[in-house]
C-alpha positions, 0 to 999 in steps of 0.5 A: 492464511485464508480465513474470513477473519484476515484482511490484507492491508496494502500501501504502495509507494511509486516513483514520483517527482516534484514537478512534471514527470521527466520525459521517458519515465512513468510512475511505477510501484517501487514498494508494496507495503503489506500486513495482515489485519485479523478482523476479529482480534485486531492483531496485525501480522506478517508486515513486509515491504516488498522492494520493486526495481522500476523498469521505466523510471528512476527514483528522484531526490524528491521521491527519496525525501518523501519515502526514504527509498533510494534508487541504490536500495532498489538496485540491491534489494529490489525484485521484479514487479511480477515477482512481487505480485507472486508474493502477494498472490502466494504468500498472502493469498491476495486473490482470496482475501478482502484487501484494503487501502487508504484511498483508491490510488493503490487499487488503480495503480496495482490494476494499471501496472498489471494491465501494462505489464500483462501480469495476472492481478495478484488481488481479489476484487473485494476492496475496501477504500479505508479512507471512504469508510472512515469518512462515512463512520466518522460523519466528517465534512471532508475526507482526511489523509491517513496521518489526519485519521490517526490524529482524530483517533489519537493513535500515534503514527508508527514508523516512517510516513510514506514507507509502504510497510509502515503505512500499511500497519497504520492503515490496519489500525484505522481499519481495526477502529472502523470495524470496532 
């Protein structure tokens, strides 16, 4: 998979609450949405939503409303964060490929959780913030969210907003436009 044409597109979902974080809990990654964008052809391939079982938090009703991810889904289908990082590193060659996310939240969250868990960072340090890139190319007065960028480009939002796998594919479309 490792070619200079491939760009990994990543979107994370994490535990969240409508209000303060409950005592004893922390924000944790519960989904790594990932796909591959071919920078030459614009083809989007290998989309995957890697569900992760949180260790120090539970999915709140607010989080489920936002993401559609339930605690039961994670209990049944979730894997450990370490195993998820292994998939990113091995199946997607994350440490070799340039990767993008919409904003810096995903990069910062991934770095922080790897550091806290003492897990090797599975991604390269070659990261592009698509939100910033889009803002600069479009010469906007203020930055817009992913949904706003899609609206500006007249690209329909595909799938469920705030599901990592769907958002990764939508971000790939914005990145493809930026490369155009």
